[in-house]
Structures are given as C-alpha cells and as structure tokens.
N, C-alpha and C positions, 0 to 999 in steps of 0.2 A: 495699604492689602485691596483696598477697592481701587487701584490702577490697575489689576490684573482682570480687573471683568472690564474695564475699557476694551470696547473693540483694538483687537489687536495692531490696527493701522495708528489707528491713535495713540495705541502704546508709543509704538516706535514711534511714532512724530514728537513726542514729549520727553523721552529718553535720550540721554546724552550719545554720543560716537561710539563711548566706551562704552556705556551702558547697553546700546543698542549690541554689538560685538562680543559683549561676554550671555546676553542674550542668544542671540543664534547659536553660539558655541555652544551652551548648556541646553539646548533642542537639538543642533548637531548631533552632540555626546548621546543623550536619549536616543533619537532615531538610530546611533549607528548601534546601540543595546540593545534596539529591539531587533534591527534587522540580524546580529549577530545572535539573537534567539530564535528568531523564527524560523535565519539556516539550521539552525540545530534540530527544529521540528522536523525539518525540511529532509535533514538527513536522515531523520528516526523514521520518518512516514516511509521513506525510498528503502530502509534496509528493511522495514517490517512487510514493505510490497514485494521485495527481491525473495523474502521468507518465502510470502503465499503462494507466489510465481511457482516457486522450486515447490512448492507442496504440491501444488496444482497439476506440475509436470507428471511427478509422481506420482497421483494419484491417477492421470489420465494412461500412463504407461502402466501401470499396477490393471488398469480396469482394461485395457487393452491387452493385453497376458489371457487374464483370469476369463475374457470374452474367447480367447481365442482359444484358450483350457475347453472352455466349458463346447468349444465347438466340438472339437475335438474329441471328449467322454460321448457326446451322444454319437457320433458317428459309430465311436467303437461299441456302443451300447444296441446301437441297429445292429450292425453286426453280430454282437453276440445272439441278440434277437433273433436274429434268421438262422443261425445258427441252431439254436434250442427249438425250433420250430420246425426247422427239417431233422433233426434230431428225434421229437418227440412223433414225428409221420414216420420215421422209419419203424418203429415200434409197434 
C-alpha cells in the first residue's frame, strides 16, 4: 500500500515491465471512462443549449409580433379617437 504513496516516477522505476503495462492499462481505462462520462455530459449540455436557444428564438418572435400588434392597435386607437373628436364637435 505504501508503494502508491511514492512519487509516480519512482513507482514506475520499481515496477516490472508487466506491472508497468498493467498500471498504464488501468490508468488508460479509467481515463477512457472519464472521457465517455464527459462526452455524455457535453451532449446533454449541448441539447439543453439547443432547447434554450429554440425557446429564446420563439420568445423573440413572439415579442416582435406583440410589438407589431401593439403599434397597430395604437394606430387604430388614434384613428378612433380622432373620429370620436370629430363626431363630438359636430354635435
């Protein structure tokens, strides 16, 4: 157990060639597992980002449409107010 506390370079120097290969294979397998785990996380985050971007585009489009409708309604209101003013002046 104490051998694993020794500097990794010293540890490799004290190992046999077969032990060194086995240790490197074990390290490689652990790193490959970590890469796969991180790839999964990346894919999930990319999917989340795509969903958020789609929602943002939808909200932007809806906001634009509502702003246009608001401007149109303000124009209609101004026309109706002028008509009402003209109508009340004629009376």
